[in-house]
N, C-alpha and C positions, 0 to 999 in steps of 0.2 A: 327787571321783569319778575312778577310774582310767580311762585311755584303753583303748579296745578294741584288740586285735591284729587285723591284717588278714592273711588267708590267701587265696591265689589257687588256684582249682581248676586242673587241667591244661587244661580247656577255656578258662578265662579267660586263662591264659598263652598259649595258642595264639591266641586272639583278639587279644591285645596284639601278638603278633609279626606279625599280618597288617595291623595299622594302620600308617599313616605314622608315622615316629619322633616327630614333634612332637605328634601326637594321642595316641600311646601314653604319652608322658611327661606330657601334660596329664591323662590318665586316672588315672595312678598318683598324681600330685600331688593331684588332686581327691579321690580315695579316701582318701589319707593325711590330708587336711585335716578329714575328718569323724570321725576316730577318737575325739575327746573327747566329742562329742554327736551321734551319727549320726541320731537321729530328727528332728532339726531340719531336715535337708537331704534326706530321702528320702520317697518316696511308696510306700504299700503297694499292691501289685497286687491288684485286686479278685478275680481268678480264682484266687488262690493258696490253698493249703490253710491253714485257720485254725490248725492245730496247728504248721505250719512255714511261716509267711508268707514271701513273696518281695517284696523292695522294689526300687524303681528309683531310681537316682541319675542326674540329668541331668549329662552331661559337656559336651556341646555341644548345639546345637539339634537335631541329627539323630543324636546318639550317647548311649546310656544304658548304665549298668552295672547288672546285676542282682545283688542282694545277699541273703544270708541272714544274719540276726543271731542269735547265741546269747548271751543276756544272762547266763546262769549262769556262763559262763566268759569273758565279755567278748571275744567273737571275731566279726569280720565276715568272712564267706566271700564272696568275689567269684566268682559263678557264671559270668557271661558278660558280654562287652562288645560 
């Protein structure tokens, strides 16, 4: 299976800039690590739209990345951190 591409929304890039450097780097590393099989590491948010579900990836105990995954084109969109 091919790895997914990761694309960051402008909001996610803005969120990364606000984080301390070490936490921003950890977030990017953690997101890159799940590209091969993202569903193994994420949780689907219950309140998300069933047609366009949103998932949560735990970066640290108090930090989460919100993701949208498009299987047809193998893309992970990072919505917010």
